[in-house]
mmCIF file of the N, C-alpha and C atoms, coordinates in Angstrom:
data_MODEL
# 
_entry.id   MODEL 
# 
loop_
_atom_site.group_PDB 
_atom_site.id 
_atom_site.type_symbol 
_atom_site.label_atom_id 
_atom_site.label_alt_id 
_atom_site.label_comp_id 
_atom_site.label_asym_id 
_atom_site.label_entity_id 
_atom_site.label_seq_id 
_atom_site.pdbx_PDB_ins_code 
_atom_site.Cartn_x 
_atom_site.Cartn_y 
_atom_site.Cartn_z 
_atom_site.occupancy 
_atom_site.B_iso_or_equiv 
_atom_site.pdbx_formal_charge 
_atom_site.auth_seq_id 
_atom_site.auth_comp_id 
_atom_site.auth_asym_id 
_atom_site.auth_atom_id 
_atom_site.pdbx_PDB_model_num 
ATOM 1   N N  . MET A 1 1  ? 117.534 -154.057 120.520 1.00 0.00 ? 1  MET A N  1 
ATOM 2   C CA . MET A 1 1  ? 118.835 -154.537 120.266 1.00 0.00 ? 1  MET A CA 1 
ATOM 3   C C  . MET A 1 1  ? 119.578 -154.135 121.406 1.00 0.00 ? 1  MET A C  1 
ATOM 4   N N  . TYR A 1 2  ? 120.431 -154.830 122.037 1.00 0.00 ? 2  TYR A N  1 
ATOM 5   C CA . TYR A 1 2  ? 121.214 -154.651 123.033 1.00 0.00 ? 2  TYR A CA 1 
ATOM 6   C C  . TYR A 1 2  ? 122.462 -153.897 122.600 1.00 0.00 ? 2  TYR A C  1 
ATOM 7   N N  . LYS A 1 3  ? 122.996 -152.952 123.113 1.00 0.00 ? 3  LYS A N  1 
ATOM 8   C CA . LYS A 1 3  ? 124.342 -152.446 122.779 1.00 0.00 ? 3  LYS A CA 1 
ATOM 9   C C  . LYS A 1 3  ? 125.113 -152.327 124.132 1.00 0.00 ? 3  LYS A C  1 
ATOM 10  N N  . GLY A 1 4  ? 126.242 -153.009 124.140 1.00 0.00 ? 4  GLY A N  1 
ATOM 11  C CA . GLY A 1 4  ? 126.841 -153.111 125.518 1.00 0.00 ? 4  GLY A CA 1 
ATOM 12  C C  . GLY A 1 4  ? 128.092 -153.988 125.284 1.00 0.00 ? 4  GLY A C  1 
ATOM 13  N N  . SER A 1 5  ? 128.860 -154.088 126.262 1.00 0.00 ? 5  SER A N  1 
ATOM 14  C CA . SER A 1 5  ? 129.914 -154.966 126.123 1.00 0.00 ? 5  SER A CA 1 
ATOM 15  C C  . SER A 1 5  ? 129.900 -156.077 127.210 1.00 0.00 ? 5  SER A C  1 
ATOM 16  N N  . TRP A 1 6  ? 130.339 -157.255 126.676 1.00 0.00 ? 6  TRP A N  1 
ATOM 17  C CA . TRP A 1 6  ? 130.098 -158.458 127.388 1.00 0.00 ? 6  TRP A CA 1 
ATOM 18  C C  . TRP A 1 6  ? 131.546 -159.057 127.703 1.00 0.00 ? 6  TRP A C  1 
ATOM 19  N N  . ASP A 1 7  ? 131.717 -159.641 128.756 1.00 0.00 ? 7  ASP A N  1 
ATOM 20  C CA . ASP A 1 7  ? 132.838 -160.286 129.099 1.00 0.00 ? 7  ASP A CA 1 
ATOM 21  C C  . ASP A 1 7  ? 132.643 -161.851 128.519 1.00 0.00 ? 7  ASP A C  1 
ATOM 22  N N  . MET A 1 8  ? 133.468 -162.773 128.792 1.00 0.00 ? 8  MET A N  1 
ATOM 23  C CA . MET A 1 8  ? 133.246 -163.952 128.151 1.00 0.00 ? 8  MET A CA 1 
ATOM 24  C C  . MET A 1 8  ? 132.133 -164.833 128.801 1.00 0.00 ? 8  MET A C  1 
ATOM 25  N N  . ASN A 1 9  ? 131.140 -164.240 129.529 1.00 0.00 ? 9  ASN A N  1 
ATOM 26  C CA . ASN A 1 9  ? 130.169 -165.013 130.010 1.00 0.00 ? 9  ASN A CA 1 
ATOM 27  C C  . ASN A 1 9  ? 129.204 -165.132 128.727 1.00 0.00 ? 9  ASN A C  1 
ATOM 28  N N  . THR A 1 10 ? 128.055 -165.725 129.096 1.00 0.00 ? 10 THR A N  1 
ATOM 29  C CA . THR A 1 10 ? 127.170 -166.079 127.762 1.00 0.00 ? 10 THR A CA 1 
ATOM 30  C C  . THR A 1 10 ? 125.946 -165.117 127.748 1.00 0.00 ? 10 THR A C  1 
ATOM 31  N N  . SER A 1 11 ? 125.847 -163.992 128.553 1.00 0.00 ? 11 SER A N  1 
ATOM 32  C CA . SER A 1 11 ? 124.627 -163.241 128.654 1.00 0.00 ? 11 SER A CA 1 
ATOM 33  C C  . SER A 1 11 ? 124.378 -162.665 127.146 1.00 0.00 ? 11 SER A C  1 
ATOM 34  N N  . TRP A 1 12 ? 125.283 -162.604 126.208 1.00 0.00 ? 12 TRP A N  1 
ATOM 35  C CA . TRP A 1 12 ? 125.226 -162.224 124.820 1.00 0.00 ? 12 TRP A CA 1 
ATOM 36  C C  . TRP A 1 12 ? 124.210 -163.065 124.021 1.00 0.00 ? 12 TRP A C  1 
ATOM 37  N N  . LYS A 1 13 ? 124.238 -164.327 124.412 1.00 0.00 ? 13 LYS A N  1 
ATOM 38  C CA . LYS A 1 13 ? 123.317 -165.275 123.822 1.00 0.00 ? 13 LYS A CA 1 
ATOM 39  C C  . LYS A 1 13 ? 121.806 -164.916 123.856 1.00 0.00 ? 13 LYS A C  1 
ATOM 40  N N  . ASN A 1 14 ? 121.483 -164.138 124.850 1.00 0.00 ? 14 ASN A N  1 
ATOM 41  C CA . ASN A 1 14 ? 120.150 -163.650 124.933 1.00 0.00 ? 14 ASN A CA 1 
ATOM 42  C C  . ASN A 1 14 ? 119.693 -162.846 123.701 1.00 0.00 ? 14 ASN A C  1 
ATOM 43  N N  . TYR A 1 15 ? 120.691 -162.202 123.050 1.00 0.00 ? 15 TYR A N  1 
ATOM 44  C CA . TYR A 1 15 ? 120.463 -161.224 122.192 1.00 0.00 ? 15 TYR A CA 1 
ATOM 45  C C  . TYR A 1 15 ? 120.664 -161.576 120.602 1.00 0.00 ? 15 TYR A C  1 
ATOM 46  N N  . GLY A 1 16 ? 121.127 -162.885 120.527 1.00 0.00 ? 16 GLY A N  1 
ATOM 47  C CA . GLY A 1 16 ? 121.372 -163.465 119.310 1.00 0.00 ? 16 GLY A CA 1 
ATOM 48  C C  . GLY A 1 16 ? 120.397 -163.619 118.312 1.00 0.00 ? 16 GLY A C  1 
ATOM 49  N N  . SER A 1 17 ? 120.615 -163.309 117.121 1.00 0.00 ? 17 SER A N  1 
ATOM 50  C CA . SER A 1 17 ? 119.543 -163.540 116.030 1.00 0.00 ? 17 SER A CA 1 
ATOM 51  C C  . SER A 1 17 ? 119.028 -165.045 115.922 1.00 0.00 ? 17 SER A C  1 
ATOM 52  N N  . CYS A 1 18 ? 119.893 -165.908 116.343 1.00 0.00 ? 18 CYS A N  1 
ATOM 53  C CA . CYS A 1 18 ? 119.659 -167.343 116.341 1.00 0.00 ? 18 CYS A CA 1 
ATOM 54  C C  . CYS A 1 18 ? 118.533 -167.718 117.391 1.00 0.00 ? 18 CYS A C  1 
ATOM 55  N N  . ARG A 1 19 ? 118.341 -166.839 118.374 1.00 0.00 ? 19 ARG A N  1 
ATOM 56  C CA . ARG A 1 19 ? 117.573 -167.339 119.556 1.00 0.00 ? 19 ARG A CA 1 
ATOM 57  C C  . ARG A 1 19 ? 116.192 -167.834 119.056 1.00 0.00 ? 19 ARG A C  1 
ATOM 58  N N  . GLY A 1 20 ? 115.778 -168.910 119.483 1.00 0.00 ? 20 GLY A N  1 
ATOM 59  C CA . GLY A 1 20 ? 114.402 -169.460 119.076 1.00 0.00 ? 20 GLY A CA 1 
ATOM 60  C C  . GLY A 1 20 ? 114.475 -170.083 117.742 1.00 0.00 ? 20 GLY A C  1 
ATOM 61  N N  . LEU A 1 21 ? 115.517 -170.127 117.000 1.00 0.00 ? 21 LEU A N  1 
ATOM 62  C CA . LEU A 1 21 ? 115.484 -170.753 115.543 1.00 0.00 ? 21 LEU A CA 1 
ATOM 63  C C  . LEU A 1 21 ? 115.980 -172.282 115.856 1.00 0.00 ? 21 LEU A C  1 
ATOM 64  N N  . ASN A 1 22 ? 115.555 -172.847 114.873 1.00 0.00 ? 22 ASN A N  1 
ATOM 65  C CA . ASN A 1 22 ? 115.950 -174.355 114.905 1.00 0.00 ? 22 ASN A CA 1 
ATOM 66  C C  . ASN A 1 22 ? 117.541 -174.467 114.869 1.00 0.00 ? 22 ASN A C  1 
ATOM 67  N N  . PRO A 1 23 ? 118.080 -175.060 116.023 1.00 0.00 ? 23 PRO A N  1 
ATOM 68  C CA . PRO A 1 23 ? 119.569 -175.298 116.155 1.00 0.00 ? 23 PRO A CA 1 
ATOM 69  C C  . PRO A 1 23 ? 120.180 -175.962 114.797 1.00 0.00 ? 23 PRO A C  1 
ATOM 70  N N  . ASN A 1 24 ? 119.452 -176.781 114.253 1.00 0.00 ? 24 ASN A N  1 
ATOM 71  C CA . ASN A 1 24 ? 119.950 -177.606 113.098 1.00 0.00 ? 24 ASN A CA 1 
ATOM 72  C C  . ASN A 1 24 ? 120.540 -176.616 112.047 1.00 0.00 ? 24 ASN A C  1 
ATOM 73  N N  . ILE A 1 25 ? 119.951 -175.570 111.902 1.00 0.00 ? 25 ILE A N  1 
ATOM 74  C CA . ILE A 1 25 ? 120.472 -174.522 110.814 1.00 0.00 ? 25 ILE A CA 1 
ATOM 75  C C  . ILE A 1 25 ? 121.883 -174.275 111.084 1.00 0.00 ? 25 ILE A C  1 
ATOM 76  N N  . PHE A 1 26 ? 122.339 -174.086 112.298 1.00 0.00 ? 26 PHE A N  1 
ATOM 77  C CA . PHE A 1 26 ? 123.594 -173.773 112.633 1.00 0.00 ? 26 PHE A CA 1 
ATOM 78  C C  . PHE A 1 26 ? 124.636 -174.879 112.767 1.00 0.00 ? 26 PHE A C  1 
ATOM 79  N N  . TYR A 1 27 ? 124.094 -176.160 112.542 1.00 0.00 ? 27 TYR A N  1 
ATOM 80  C CA . TYR A 1 27 ? 125.065 -177.278 112.521 1.00 0.00 ? 27 TYR A CA 1 
ATOM 81  C C  . TYR A 1 27 ? 124.752 -178.045 111.172 1.00 0.00 ? 27 TYR A C  1 
ATOM 82  N N  . PRO A 1 28 ? 125.122 -177.400 110.175 1.00 0.00 ? 28 PRO A N  1 
ATOM 83  C CA . PRO A 1 28 ? 125.142 -178.016 108.653 1.00 0.00 ? 28 PRO A CA 1 
ATOM 84  C C  . PRO A 1 28 ? 125.886 -179.128 108.487 1.00 0.00 ? 28 PRO A C  1 
ATOM 85  N N  . SER A 1 29 ? 125.438 -179.967 107.483 1.00 0.00 ? 29 SER A N  1 
ATOM 86  C CA . SER A 1 29 ? 126.299 -181.242 107.268 1.00 0.00 ? 29 SER A CA 1 
ATOM 87  C C  . SER A 1 29 ? 127.509 -180.880 106.351 1.00 0.00 ? 29 SER A C  1 
ATOM 88  N N  . CYS A 1 30 ? 127.336 -179.649 105.776 1.00 0.00 ? 30 CYS A N  1 
ATOM 89  C CA . CYS A 1 30 ? 128.494 -179.476 104.796 1.00 0.00 ? 30 CYS A CA 1 
ATOM 90  C C  . CYS A 1 30 ? 128.660 -177.910 104.745 1.00 0.00 ? 30 CYS A C  1 
ATOM 91  N N  . GLU A 1 31 ? 129.695 -177.393 104.278 1.00 0.00 ? 31 GLU A N  1 
ATOM 92  C CA . GLU A 1 31 ? 130.017 -176.011 104.053 1.00 0.00 ? 31 GLU A CA 1 
ATOM 93  C C  . GLU A 1 31 ? 128.967 -175.360 103.257 1.00 0.00 ? 31 GLU A C  1 
ATOM 94  N N  . GLU A 1 32 ? 128.479 -175.776 102.158 1.00 0.00 ? 32 GLU A N  1 
ATOM 95  C CA . GLU A 1 32 ? 127.513 -175.342 101.305 1.00 0.00 ? 32 GLU A CA 1 
ATOM 96  C C  . GLU A 1 32 ? 126.109 -174.922 102.102 1.00 0.00 ? 32 GLU A C  1 
ATOM 97  N N  . GLU A 1 33 ? 125.664 -175.845 102.989 1.00 0.00 ? 33 GLU A N  1 
ATOM 98  C CA . GLU A 1 33 ? 124.664 -175.578 103.826 1.00 0.00 ? 33 GLU A CA 1 
ATOM 99  C C  . GLU A 1 33 ? 124.657 -174.553 104.782 1.00 0.00 ? 33 GLU A C  1 
ATOM 100 N N  . ALA A 1 34 ? 125.879 -173.985 105.085 1.00 0.00 ? 34 ALA A N  1 
ATOM 101 C CA . ALA A 1 34 ? 126.165 -172.968 106.053 1.00 0.00 ? 34 ALA A CA 1 
ATOM 102 C C  . ALA A 1 34 ? 125.701 -171.706 105.536 1.00 0.00 ? 34 ALA A C  1 
ATOM 103 N N  . ARG A 1 35 ? 125.302 -171.519 104.324 1.00 0.00 ? 35 ARG A N  1 
ATOM 104 C CA . ARG A 1 35 ? 124.986 -170.234 103.901 1.00 0.00 ? 35 ARG A CA 1 
ATOM 105 C C  . ARG A 1 35 ? 123.946 -169.726 104.557 1.00 0.00 ? 35 ARG A C  1 
ATOM 106 N N  . VAL A 1 36 ? 122.827 -170.405 104.965 1.00 0.00 ? 36 VAL A N  1 
ATOM 107 C CA . VAL A 1 36 ? 121.688 -169.789 105.681 1.00 0.00 ? 36 VAL A CA 1 
ATOM 108 C C  . VAL A 1 36 ? 122.063 -169.402 106.979 1.00 0.00 ? 36 VAL A C  1 
ATOM 109 N N  . ALA A 1 37 ? 122.906 -170.070 107.784 1.00 0.00 ? 37 ALA A N  1 
ATOM 110 C CA . ALA A 1 37 ? 123.290 -169.675 109.104 1.00 0.00 ? 37 ALA A CA 1 
ATOM 111 C C  . ALA A 1 37 ? 124.183 -168.443 108.944 1.00 0.00 ? 37 ALA A C  1 
ATOM 112 N N  . LYS A 1 38 ? 125.080 -168.475 108.067 1.00 0.00 ? 38 LYS A N  1 
ATOM 113 C CA . LYS A 1 38 ? 126.016 -167.375 107.908 1.00 0.00 ? 38 LYS A CA 1 
ATOM 114 C C  . LYS A 1 38 ? 125.134 -165.967 107.628 1.00 0.00 ? 38 LYS A C  1 
ATOM 115 N N  . ALA A 1 39 ? 123.989 -166.113 106.906 1.00 0.00 ? 39 ALA A N  1 
ATOM 116 C CA . ALA A 1 39 ? 123.124 -164.967 106.416 1.00 0.00 ? 39 ALA A CA 1 
ATOM 117 C C  . ALA A 1 39 ? 122.499 -164.420 107.851 1.00 0.00 ? 39 ALA A C  1 
ATOM 118 N N  . ILE A 1 40 ? 122.069 -165.358 108.511 1.00 0.00 ? 40 ILE A N  1 
ATOM 119 C CA . ILE A 1 40 ? 121.365 -164.963 109.873 1.00 0.00 ? 40 ILE A CA 1 
ATOM 120 C C  . ILE A 1 40 ? 122.460 -164.326 110.714 1.00 0.00 ? 40 ILE A C  1 
ATOM 121 N N  . CYS A 1 41 ? 123.693 -164.738 110.826 1.00 0.00 ? 41 CYS A N  1 
ATOM 122 C CA . CYS A 1 41 ? 124.873 -164.170 111.729 1.00 0.00 ? 41 CYS A CA 1 
ATOM 123 C C  . CYS A 1 41 ? 125.155 -162.871 111.153 1.00 0.00 ? 41 CYS A C  1 
ATOM 124 N N  . ARG A 1 42 ? 125.010 -162.578 109.792 1.00 0.00 ? 42 ARG A N  1 
ATOM 125 C CA . ARG A 1 42 ? 125.552 -161.296 109.192 1.00 0.00 ? 42 ARG A CA 1 
ATOM 126 C C  . ARG A 1 42 ? 124.634 -160.129 109.927 1.00 0.00 ? 42 ARG A C  1 
ATOM 127 N N  . GLN A 1 43 ? 123.287 -160.472 110.343 1.00 0.00 ? 43 GLN A N  1 
ATOM 128 C CA . GLN A 1 43 ? 122.431 -159.495 110.768 1.00 0.00 ? 43 GLN A CA 1 
ATOM 129 C C  . GLN A 1 43 ? 122.335 -159.428 112.302 1.00 0.00 ? 43 GLN A C  1 
ATOM 130 N N  . CYS A 1 44 ? 123.184 -160.296 112.835 1.00 0.00 ? 44 CYS A N  1 
ATOM 131 C CA . CYS A 1 44 ? 123.102 -160.530 114.349 1.00 0.00 ? 44 CYS A CA 1 
ATOM 132 C C  . CYS A 1 44 ? 123.831 -159.359 115.085 1.00 0.00 ? 44 CYS A C  1 
ATOM 133 N N  . PRO A 1 45 ? 123.275 -158.765 116.240 1.00 0.00 ? 45 PRO A N  1 
ATOM 134 C CA . PRO A 1 45 ? 123.808 -157.712 116.970 1.00 0.00 ? 45 PRO A CA 1 
ATOM 135 C C  . PRO A 1 45 ? 124.957 -158.183 117.836 1.00 0.00 ? 45 PRO A C  1 
ATOM 136 N N  . VAL A 1 46 ? 125.093 -159.631 118.182 1.00 0.00 ? 46 VAL A N  1 
ATOM 137 C CA . VAL A 1 46 ? 126.174 -160.115 118.903 1.00 0.00 ? 46 VAL A CA 1 
ATOM 138 C C  . VAL A 1 46 ? 127.067 -160.991 118.123 1.00 0.00 ? 46 VAL A C  1 
ATOM 139 N N  . GLN A 1 47 ? 127.198 -160.924 116.837 1.00 0.00 ? 47 GLN A N  1 
ATOM 140 C CA . GLN A 1 47 ? 128.024 -161.759 115.990 1.00 0.00 ? 47 GLN A CA 1 
ATOM 141 C C  . GLN A 1 47 ? 129.515 -161.752 116.384 1.00 0.00 ? 47 GLN A C  1 
ATOM 142 N N  . ASN A 1 48 ? 130.021 -160.690 116.805 1.00 0.00 ? 48 ASN A N  1 
ATOM 143 C CA . ASN A 1 48 ? 131.389 -160.530 117.283 1.00 0.00 ? 48 ASN A CA 1 
ATOM 144 C C  . ASN A 1 48 ? 131.487 -161.296 118.530 1.00 0.00 ? 48 ASN A C  1 
ATOM 145 N N  . GLU A 1 49 ? 130.611 -161.085 119.583 1.00 0.00 ? 49 GLU A N  1 
ATOM 146 C CA . GLU A 1 49 ? 130.778 -161.814 120.837 1.00 0.00 ? 49 GLU A CA 1 
ATOM 147 C C  . GLU A 1 49 ? 130.683 -163.369 120.579 1.00 0.00 ? 49 GLU A C  1 
ATOM 148 N N  . CYS A 1 50 ? 129.733 -163.697 119.685 1.00 0.00 ? 50 CYS A N  1 
ATOM 149 C CA . CYS A 1 50 ? 129.722 -165.194 119.448 1.00 0.00 ? 50 CYS A CA 1 
ATOM 150 C C  . CYS A 1 50 ? 130.863 -165.650 118.797 1.00 0.00 ? 50 CYS A C  1 
ATOM 151 N N  . LEU A 1 51 ? 131.396 -165.151 117.818 1.00 0.00 ? 51 LEU A N  1 
ATOM 152 C CA . LEU A 1 51 ? 132.618 -165.655 117.192 1.00 0.00 ? 51 LEU A CA 1 
ATOM 153 C C  . LEU A 1 51 ? 133.760 -165.612 118.282 1.00 0.00 ? 51 LEU A C  1 
ATOM 154 N N  . SER A 1 52 ? 133.969 -164.608 119.014 1.00 0.00 ? 52 SER A N  1 
ATOM 155 C CA . SER A 1 52 ? 135.029 -164.586 120.063 1.00 0.00 ? 52 SER A CA 1 
ATOM 156 C C  . SER A 1 52 ? 134.915 -165.736 120.953 1.00 0.00 ? 52 SER A C  1 
ATOM 157 N N  . TYR A 1 53 ? 133.666 -166.061 121.534 1.00 0.00 ? 53 TYR A N  1 
ATOM 158 C CA . TYR A 1 53 ? 133.405 -167.098 122.291 1.00 0.00 ? 53 TYR A CA 1 
ATOM 159 C C  . TYR A 1 53 ? 133.763 -168.480 121.648 1.00 0.00 ? 53 TYR A C  1 
ATOM 160 N N  . ALA A 1 54 ? 133.461 -168.704 120.353 1.00 0.00 ? 54 ALA A N  1 
ATOM 161 C CA . ALA A 1 54 ? 133.785 -169.838 119.814 1.00 0.00 ? 54 ALA A CA 1 
ATOM 162 C C  . ALA A 1 54 ? 135.333 -170.142 119.728 1.00 0.00 ? 54 ALA A C  1 
ATOM 163 N N  . LEU A 1 55 ? 135.915 -168.980 119.208 1.00 0.00 ? 55 LEU A N  1 
ATOM 164 C CA . LEU A 1 55 ? 137.367 -169.022 119.163 1.00 0.00 ? 55 LEU A CA 1 
ATOM 165 C C  . LEU A 1 55 ? 138.190 -169.392 120.524 1.00 0.00 ? 55 LEU A C  1 
ATOM 166 N N  . LYS A 1 56 ? 137.533 -168.774 121.592 1.00 0.00 ? 56 LYS A N  1 
ATOM 167 C CA . LYS A 1 56 ? 138.310 -168.922 122.832 1.00 0.00 ? 56 LYS A CA 1 
ATOM 168 C C  . LYS A 1 56 ? 138.032 -170.171 123.354 1.00 0.00 ? 56 LYS A C  1 
ATOM 169 N N  . ASN A 1 57 ? 136.750 -170.715 123.040 1.00 0.00 ? 57 ASN A N  1 
ATOM 170 C CA . ASN A 1 57 ? 136.336 -172.046 123.624 1.00 0.00 ? 57 ASN A CA 1 
ATOM 171 C C  . ASN A 1 57 ? 136.583 -173.242 122.558 1.00 0.00 ? 57 ASN A C  1 
ATOM 172 N N  . GLN A 1 58 ? 137.178 -172.851 121.645 1.00 0.00 ? 58 GLN A N  1 
ATOM 173 C CA . GLN A 1 58 ? 137.643 -173.962 120.524 1.00 0.00 ? 58 GLN A CA 1 
ATOM 174 C C  . GLN A 1 58 ? 136.410 -174.827 120.214 1.00 0.00 ? 58 GLN A C  1 
ATOM 175 N N  . GLU A 1 59 ? 135.097 -174.135 119.815 1.00 0.00 ? 59 GLU A N  1 
ATOM 176 C CA . GLU A 1 59 ? 134.061 -174.852 119.439 1.00 0.00 ? 59 GLU A CA 1 
ATOM 177 C C  . GLU A 1 59 ? 134.471 -175.616 118.126 1.00 0.00 ? 59 GLU A C  1 
ATOM 178 N N  . LYS A 1 60 ? 134.138 -176.877 118.071 1.00 0.00 ? 60 LYS A N  1 
ATOM 179 C CA . LYS A 1 60 ? 134.557 -177.573 116.938 1.00 0.00 ? 60 LYS A CA 1 
ATOM 180 C C  . LYS A 1 60 ? 133.601 -177.715 115.882 1.00 0.00 ? 60 LYS A C  1 
ATOM 181 N N  . ASP A 1 61 ? 132.137 -177.622 116.376 1.00 0.00 ? 61 ASP A N  1 
ATOM 182 C CA . ASP A 1 61 ? 131.082 -177.872 115.376 1.00 0.00 ? 61 ASP A CA 1 
ATOM 183 C C  . ASP A 1 61 ? 130.369 -176.639 115.205 1.00 0.00 ? 61 ASP A C  1 
ATOM 184 N N  . GLY A 1 62 ? 129.611 -176.361 114.093 1.00 0.00 ? 62 GLY A N  1 
ATOM 185 C CA . GLY A 1 62 ? 128.526 -175.519 113.908 1.00 0.00 ? 62 GLY A CA 1 
ATOM 186 C C  . GLY A 1 62 ? 129.080 -174.167 113.363 1.00 0.00 ? 62 GLY A C  1 
ATOM 187 N N  . VAL A 1 63 ? 128.177 -173.276 113.192 1.00 0.00 ? 63 VAL A N  1 
ATOM 188 C CA . VAL A 1 63 ? 128.368 -172.109 112.794 1.00 0.00 ? 63 VAL A CA 1 
ATOM 189 C C  . VAL A 1 63 ? 128.313 -171.055 113.957 1.00 0.00 ? 63 VAL A C  1 
ATOM 190 N N  . TRP A 1 64 ? 129.468 -170.393 114.233 1.00 0.00 ? 64 TRP A N  1 
ATOM 191 C CA . TRP A 1 64 ? 129.331 -169.453 115.356 1.00 0.00 ? 64 TRP A CA 1 
ATOM 192 C C  . TRP A 1 64 ? 129.875 -168.132 114.844 1.00 0.00 ? 64 TRP A C  1 
ATOM 193 N N  . GLY A 1 65 ? 129.118 -167.104 115.164 1.00 0.00 ? 65 GLY A N  1 
ATOM 194 C CA . GLY A 1 65 ? 129.625 -165.718 114.839 1.00 0.00 ? 65 GLY A CA 1 
ATOM 195 C C  . GLY A 1 65 ? 129.813 -165.587 113.176 1.00 0.00 ? 65 GLY A C  1 
ATOM 196 N N  . GLY A 1 66 ? 129.061 -166.273 112.335 1.00 0.00 ? 66 GLY A N  1 
ATOM 197 C CA . GLY A 1 66 ? 129.268 -166.376 111.062 1.00 0.00 ? 66 GLY A CA 1 
ATOM 198 C C  . GLY A 1 66 ? 130.327 -167.150 110.437 1.00 0.00 ? 66 GLY A C  1 
ATOM 199 N N  . ALA A 1 67 ? 130.977 -167.902 111.248 1.00 0.00 ? 67 ALA A N  1 
ATOM 200 C CA . ALA A 1 67 ? 132.115 -168.765 110.733 1.00 0.00 ? 67 ALA A CA 1 
ATOM 201 C C  . ALA A 1 67 ? 131.789 -170.182 111.180 1.00 0.00 ? 67 ALA A C  1 
ATOM 202 N N  . THR A 1 68 ? 132.186 -170.923 109.959 1.00 0.00 ? 68 THR A N  1 
ATOM 203 C CA . THR A 1 68 ? 132.173 -172.391 110.204 1.00 0.00 ? 68 THR A CA 1 
ATOM 204 C C  . THR A 1 68 ? 133.287 -172.929 110.952 1.00 0.00 ? 68 THR A C  1 
ATOM 205 N N  . GLU A 1 69 ? 133.517 -174.228 111.106 1.00 0.00 ? 69 GLU A N  1 
ATOM 206 C CA . GLU A 1 69 ? 134.828 -174.830 111.819 1.00 0.00 ? 69 GLU A CA 1 
ATOM 207 C C  . GLU A 1 69 ? 135.915 -174.573 110.858 1.00 0.00 ? 69 GLU A C  1 
ATOM 208 N N  . ARG A 1 70 ? 135.741 -174.742 109.563 1.00 0.00 ? 70 ARG A N  1 
ATOM 209 C CA . ARG A 1 70 ? 136.858 -174.427 108.795 1.00 0.00 ? 70 ARG A CA 1 
ATOM 210 C C  . ARG A 1 70 ? 137.192 -172.961 108.750 1.00 0.00 ? 70 ARG A C  1 
ATOM 211 N N  . ASP A 1 71 ? 136.249 -172.032 108.879 1.00 0.00 ? 71 ASP A N  1 
ATOM 212 C CA . ASP A 1 71 ? 136.667 -170.665 108.826 1.00 0.00 ? 71 ASP A CA 1 
ATOM 213 C C  . ASP A 1 71 ? 137.295 -170.384 110.099 1.00 0.00 ? 71 ASP A C  1 
ATOM 214 N N  . ARG A 1 72 ? 136.895 -170.840 111.130 1.00 0.00 ? 72 ARG A N  1 
ATOM 215 C CA . ARG A 1 72 ? 137.594 -170.684 112.403 1.00 0.00 ? 72 ARG A CA 1 
ATOM 216 C C  . ARG A 1 72 ? 138.984 -171.113 112.584 1.00 0.00 ? 72 ARG A C  1 
ATOM 217 N N  . ARG A 1 73 ? 139.165 -172.363 111.842 1.00 0.00 ? 73 ARG A N  1 
ATOM 218 C CA . ARG A 1 73 ? 140.588 -173.007 111.801 1.00 0.00 ? 73 ARG A CA 1 
ATOM 219 C C  . ARG A 1 73 ? 141.581 -171.956 111.068 1.00 0.00 ? 73 ARG A C  1 
ATOM 220 N N  . ARG A 1 74 ? 141.006 -171.411 109.989 1.00 0.00 ? 74 ARG A N  1 
ATOM 221 C CA . ARG A 1 74 ? 141.667 -170.533 109.103 1.00 0.00 ? 74 ARG A CA 1 
ATOM 222 C C  . ARG A 1 74 ? 141.946 -169.275 109.992 1.00 0.00 ? 74 ARG A C  1 
ATOM 223 N N  . MET A 1 75 ? 141.199 -168.707 110.710 1.00 0.00 ? 75 MET A N  1 
ATOM 224 C CA . MET A 1 75 ? 141.491 -167.567 111.479 1.00 0.00 ? 75 MET A CA 1 
ATOM 225 C C  . MET A 1 75 ? 142.520 -167.775 112.385 1.00 0.00 ? 75 MET A C  1 
ATOM 226 N N  . ILE A 1 76 ? 142.418 -168.838 113.183 1.00 0.00 ? 76 ILE A N  1 
ATOM 227 C CA . ILE A 1 76 ? 143.344 -169.241 114.026 1.00 0.00 ? 76 ILE A CA 1 
ATOM 228 C C  . ILE A 1 76 ? 144.862 -169.419 113.401 1.00 0.00 ? 76 ILE A C  1 
ATOM 229 N N  . ARG A 1 77 ? 144.920 -169.974 112.294 1.00 0.00 ? 77 ARG A N  1 
ATOM 230 C CA . ARG A 1 77 ? 146.105 -170.084 111.580 1.00 0.00 ? 77 ARG A CA 1 
ATOM 231 C C  . ARG A 1 77 ? 146.574 -168.780 111.232 1.00 0.00 ? 77 ARG A C  1 
ATOM 232 N N  . GLN A 1 78 ? 145.946 -167.932 110.940 1.00 0.00 ? 78 GLN A N  1 
ATOM 233 C CA . GLN A 1 78 ? 146.181 -166.569 110.485 1.00 0.00 ? 78 GLN A CA 1 
ATOM 234 C C  . GLN A 1 78 ? 146.854 -165.832 111.693 1.00 0.00 ? 78 GLN A C  1 
ATOM 235 N N  . ARG A 1 79 ? 146.089 -165.998 112.763 1.00 0.00 ? 79 ARG A N  1 
ATOM 236 C CA . ARG A 1 79 ? 146.552 -165.375 114.038 1.00 0.00 ? 79 ARG A CA 1 
ATOM 237 C C  . ARG A 1 79 ? 147.869 -165.831 114.506 1.00 0.00 ? 79 ARG A C  1 
ATOM 238 N N  . LEU A 1 80 ? 148.040 -167.206 114.195 1.00 0.00 ? 80 LEU A N  1 
ATOM 239 C CA . LEU A 1 80 ? 149.486 -167.734 114.624 1.00 0.00 ? 80 LEU A CA 1 
ATOM 240 C C  . LEU A 1 80 ? 150.440 -167.356 113.703 1.00 0.00 ? 80 LEU A C  1 
ATOM 241 N N  . LYS A 1 81 ? 150.257 -166.974 112.491 1.00 0.00 ? 81 LYS A N  1 
ATOM 242 C CA . LYS A 1 81 ? 151.168 -166.553 111.571 1.00 0.00 ? 81 LYS A CA 1 
ATOM 243 C C  . LYS A 1 81 ? 151.723 -165.042 111.858 1.00 0.00 ? 81 LYS A C  1 
ATOM 244 N N  . THR A 1 82 ? 150.641 -164.354 112.382 1.00 0.00 ? 82 THR A N  1 
ATOM 245 C CA . THR A 1 82 ? 150.913 -162.815 112.507 1.00 0.00 ? 82 THR A CA 1 
ATOM 246 C C  . THR A 1 82 ? 151.609 -162.670 113.910 1.00 0.00 ? 82 THR A C  1 
ATOM 247 N N  . ALA A 1 83 ? 151.400 -163.649 114.721 1.00 0.00 ? 83 ALA A N  1 
ATOM 248 C CA . ALA A 1 83 ? 151.859 -163.479 116.111 1.00 0.00 ? 83 ALA A CA 1 
ATOM 249 C C  . ALA A 1 83 ? 153.447 -163.526 116.306 1.00 0.00 ? 83 ALA A C  1 
# 
């Protein structure tokens, strides 16, 4: 496991628990199917970097850092309310 800090480059992807898994797991067709991906993300050493990347780059699809598109939209709305 890599412990370090990354800027917004994508070197953190090399340490993701998703690496080598079927990408379809992380692009579920509905929220219910996202449970498997979220479980993998919870164990990931770069979960925070992945989520930060998705939020900054406004990823529209898939599970990133343990968050679905709906989860990420909710996070963004919360940030805007508290800003």
